[in-house]
N, C-alpha and C positions, 0 to 999 in steps of 0.2 A: 504493500500500500504506500502511495506517495503523498507527500504533503503538497498543497497547492503552491506554497512559496518555492519549493524545490522545482516543481514543474515549470512555473512561469519564469523562475530565475535561470533555468537551464536554456529555455527558449528554443528547444529543439523538438520537432515532431517525434512521437513515439507510438508504437503499436501496443494494443492490449494492456493498458495500464489500469490500475485500480485506485480509486480515490473515494474518500468519504467526506461528508460535510453536512451542513444544515442548509436547507433551501431558503434563499433570500427572496427570490421572485420566480414566478413561472408564467411566461408570456406566450400567448397564442397556442397553447397546448404543444409547444415545440422547444422554447428556449428556457432552460433552467439555469439560474445563477446560484451557485453554491459557495459557501465559505467554511473553512475548517479552523479558523482562528490563527493560522500560521502567518498570515500577511493581510494587508489592507485590501488587496485586490480580490474580487470574486472570480470564479472560474465559470465561463459559459459552457454549458453542456447542451448539445443539440440532440433532441430525441426524435425518433421516427414514430410519431404518434399514431400513424395509420396501422403500424404493426406492433403497437404496445397495447397490452390489455387495458380495457377501460377501468377495471378495478384498481390498477396501479395508477393510472392518470388521475383518478379522483383523490388519491392520497398524496399527490405531490403538492402539498400546501406549504405556505410560508411557515418556517419553524420546524418542518419535518426533517428527520435525519435520514440520509440516503447513502447507499453504496452504489457506485457507478463503475462499470467496466467498459472501456472504449478506447478509441484511437485519438491521440492528441495530434491535431493538425494545425497548420497555419490558418488563421481566421480571415474570412472575407469581410466580416463586419467591422465597423469602427469601434474603437474603445478597447480592443484587446488584440494581442498578437497571435494568441493561441486559443483554441477551443477543443472540446472533446466531442467526437461523434459517438453517441451512446450505443453500445451493443447490447448492454444489459443493465437494468436498474432494479435495485431492491430497496424496499422501504424498511429501514432499521427501526425507526420510531415515528409513529404518526403524530400529527399536530392538528388540533381542532381549529379549522380556519376561522370559525366564528368567534371563538373566545381567546385565541392567541393575541396577547396585547401588543407585541412588538411587530406591528404591521409595517410594510415598506413605505413609510412616510415620515415626515419630520415630527419628532416627539419632543416635548419640553423636558428640560433636565429635572424639573420638579416631578413630573410624571414618572420619569425613569427611576428616580430615587424610591418611589413607591413600589417599583418592580425591580429592586436591586438584584434579585436572583436571576433575572432575565436580561438586564440591561447590557450584560457583556456580549449579547448577540448583536448589538449595534456596532456600526463602524467606528464611532467615536470612542466607545469604551473598549473595544478591541485594541485600538491604537494606544489609549492611555495605559492599559494594563500591560501591554507588551513593553512600553517604555519604562513602566514601573519595575518590571522584571529585570530589564537590562541595567537599570540604575542600581537595583539591589545587588546584583552580581558585581557591578563595578565598584561598589563600596567595599565589599570583601576583597576583591582583587587588588585594589589600591593598598589597603592596609597589610594584606598578606605579603605583597611584594616589598613593603617597607619593613618587614619582619616584626609587625605588631602581632600580638596574640589575642585571639577572639575569646572573650570570656562571657559567661552567662550570669548576670546579676539577678538577685531575687525579685520576683514580682510582688510578693507579700513582704512587707517591711514594717518595722517599728519606727523608722526614721523619716522625718520630713526634710528632704534635701533642700527644698526651696524656701522653707519657712513660711509659706503662704497659707498653709492650713487647708487648702482645697483638695482634700484627699477622700477617697472612698473607704469607708470602714469595712474591715473584714472581721466577722464575728459569728460564733455559733450560739451565742446567748439569746435568750428570749427577747423579742422586740417589745414585750409588755413591761420590761424593767425600765424605770426612768433613768436618764443619764446620770443623775446624782447617785443613784444606788447601785450602779454597775460595779461588780467585783471582777476585774479583768483577770485576776488570778485563777478564776474558774473558767475562763474562756479557753478555746482550743489551744492557743499558743501561750497561755499563761500571762499575757500582757496585751495591751491595746495595739492592734495592727491595722495596716491600710494597704491598698494597692499602691505601688510605687509611682512617684512622679518623676523619678530619675534614678539611673543606676550609677551616677557619678561617684557618690561617696564610697560605695563598695568597689568601684573600679579603681579609685585612688589606692585602696589597700593592696590591690593586686599589682598596680604599677610599682609599688614599693618593693616588690620581689621579682617581677618579670621585666621591669623597665618600661616597655611600651605596650599598652593593651588598648582594646576597644570593645565597646558593647554595641549591639544593634538589636534593640529589644522593644517590646510594647511598653508604653507608660500611660498613666491615667490621671486625669485632672477633673475633679468634681466642681468645675467652674460653670456656673449657670449662664452660659454665653451662647447665643444663637447667631453669631456673626459668620461670615463666609471664610474666616481664618481660623476657627477653633473647632476642635474635636474633643470628646471626652476620653477617647482611646486613640492613641496614635503611636507611631514608631520613632524612636530616637537613636541617632548615631552619636556615640560619646567616646572619643579617644581620650586617654589619659597617659601622660608621658613623664617619667622620672627624669630629672636633670634638665628639663626644658624651662626656659624663662618665657616671658610674654612674647618676645620677638620670635623665638622658635615656634611658639604656638601660632602666631599670625602667619608665619611662613608655611607651616603645615596646612593650616586652614585654606590658604589661597591655593596651594598646590593640589590639595584634595579636591576642592570644588572644581578647579579647571580640569582635573583628570576625569572625573565622572561625567562632566558635561561634554568633554571631548569625545568620550565613548558613545554618548547618545548621538552626537552629530555624525559619527562614522557608522554606527550600527543601526540607527533607526531613521534613516533619511526619508523613506517613503511615509512612515507614520508622522514624522515631523512636518513634512510637506502638507499632508492632509490637515493636520492640526493648525498649521500656520495659516492656511486658507480659511479655516473655520474661525480662527482668532481674528483675522482681518475683517471678516464678515460681521463678527460680533462687535468689533470696535466701531463700525459705522453706525450701529444702532445706539451707541452711548452718547450722552451729552458731550459737547466739545471739551469741557473741562476735565472729564474723566477718561478721555481717550489717551491711549499710549502713542507716543511718537515713533515707537519702534515695533516692527513685526516680531513674531515669536522667535523665529530663527535668528533674526537680527539681535534680539536681546541675549540669546544664548551666546552668540559670537561676541557680543559686547563684553560679556564676562570672561570668556575664554581668551580673547585677544588683547585685553587691557591689563596692565599692572594695577593692583589694588592700591589706591591712595590711602596712606595712613595719616591720621590726624587726631589730635587729642580732643576730648570732650570740650575742653575750654575753648580751643580754637574753633571748633564746630559751633559752639554756642555763640561766640562773637560773630561768626559769619552769618548765622541765622538772625541774630538780633539786629545786625546792622544792614542786612540786605533790604531792598525795597521791592518786593514782588509786585508785579502788575496785577490787574484784576483777575486774570486767568490763573495766576499762581498765588493768590492771596491765601495766607495761612488761616485755618479755622482755629487752631490752638496757638495762643500767643507764646512767644519766647521772650520773657522779660526778667526772669530771675535765674541766676546761676544755680544749678542743682535740679532743675525740672527734668523730668524724663522726656526724651525726644519722642515725638509721634511719627507715624509712618509718613505723613506729608513732609515733615522736616527732613527725614532720612532720604526720601526720594528727591527732594530739592537738591541736597548735597550731591547725590549720585548723578541725576539727570540734567541738572541745570548748572550747578557750580563747578564741580570737578570733572563731570562728564566721563566718569569711569567708576567701577566698583570702589567702595570706600570701606576702610576699617577704622572705626572710632575706638579709641582706647583711653585709659585713665579716667574712668567715670567717677562721679561723686559717690563716696562710700555709702551715703544714706539711701541711695536708690538701688544698691546692689547687695548680693547675698553675703552672709557672714563669713564664708570660707575664702573670699577673695583677698589677695595679699594687699596689705595697707602700704601706701607710698609714704615717703618721708615727710610729705606735707601734712599728713594726718587728716587730709580731707578727701583724697581720692584713692581708688584701689586699682590694681593692675587688671582691669577688666577690658574686654573688647567685644564689639559687635561688628559683624560683617553685613554690609548693606548692598542690596541689589536694586536694579531698576525695576519699576513696576510694583514692588512689594515692600521695599525697605529692608528690615532686618531678616536675614536668612539663617544666621548662626550667631551664637553668643558663647563666650568663654572667658577664661581668666588664668592668670598665674595664681596658684593656690597659696594660702597662708601657711608656710612651713614652720613658723615660730610659735611654740606652745604658748608662751605668755601673751603674745598679741592675739592669738586665736581665742584664748579663754576670755580675754577682755572683750573682744567683739561679740562673743556668744552671750556674755553677761549683758552687754548693752542692748542686744537684740532679743533678750529673753529666750535664748535657746538652751534647752535642758542639757547640761553637761553630763549628768548621770546617764541620760539616754544615749549620748554619743561618746561614752567613755572609750570605746574602741577606736573611734576616729581620732581622739586626742592621743591615744597610744601611738598612732603613726608619727606623732611629733615627739614622742618621748624616746622612741627607739629608732635611731638611724634616720632622722628626718632629712630630706633633701628638697631643694627647689623642684617644683613640678607644676605642670600646666595641663589644661585640657579645654575642650569646647563641646558644645552640644548643637546638633543640627536636626531639626524636625524633618523626618524623611518626607512626610506628606507635603510640607511646605516646599521642599525641593521638587517633588513631582509636580506640584501645582505650577511652580515657575516654569518647569521644562515643558509642560503640556499646554500652558496658557489657559487653563480652566479657571473660571472666576470664583468657584466655590470649592473649598477643600473637601467637601463631602463627595465630590465627584472623582477623587483621585485615590480613594481607598475602597476596597471591594464592598464592605458592609459598614457604613459609617455609624458611629455611636455618638449621639448628641442628646441634649436635654429632651426628655419625653420621647426618645426614639432609640429602641434597642430591638428593632425588628430583625427577622432573619437570623 
């Protein structure tokens, strides 16, 4: 049995081949378009309907699975170079033509989210998920070639790595017990536990023995947000490197991002071309202020082919405060006080308008960053960094970690982080502490950038969001 991608890629006529797939369309009782998920192109199969049983013809409906044996020949029709002259067709799985929801017409993305178990049958989601697969492999390939070790950090944890408190509780105790009366010693793990928001802290402990490690795991945030940028369950890429300072960290982040995006450009050209055309069409329907000035492939090349500009938070703040955007670029959120967190519109301005290249902002105010980030000598900023892209703003964030025990303990006290809960994390500073760094990159955010999809729910097979855990 041959895959359609192999047949069309080879571009040579062949006799007596076997191919399987799902029916996309059936026209004039003669032309069947099938797809097996291996590529964006459908394969046209020409059937001799006069010599085919009527019982078979009635079952060739959109969505049906078929097995075809025939001869691959040069096509006389437009739109394809090759087609199959069908010698034999078998129906593997029937499809009810009246109830099958993915009919050959344009469906809204909102409708397809309600049919997430079937939306992969569409050309758009075929392309997205193939790109997601290639990106996933490229992540592992990059780190393995760099001699990083892949580790699996716990999904269930007693630690809040981000200190935000937006965590899903894991318990076997009765829900009838009030929060005040819960005795967690009687719970399954003997303590209060949650689904992890990050594998970073555990990854740090393994970096202290293996040198360079990375995680690529699901994480969970109980954040009641219904924006196009947030999910309750998503995948995080988190490398941790012993003996790396912030500059080493920024170098690795830039090299990593360029590597995986270059792989997409070389391996997924046809899928990207389709999504690029779709992206351009979507942009035309947006208000002028919200339109991107670059096409999808142009944005990816913009990242791959430009050096990332590195600029401190303070310099970025001054640029934003002193710039005079026109009406088209007027900021919704004011920049008037040092220490405010930058919004996506500010980050995009720096990337798209001011520097005109990807940007890494570093040395952020300590008050807006996590407890584990290394304090600078000015006692106001920490060795944090954010990588900024066109179109979306922040794509990745990281820092040099605080390796000094006394400074870390002070930060934890200031931010009311329980030192008893993180005794093991403090041990890493007691026994052979070294400078170390790492960053986190939300995988779905990367897939969203690479595919041009406007909603992050459309780049993960089965999205988990507030009030939605279907499928």
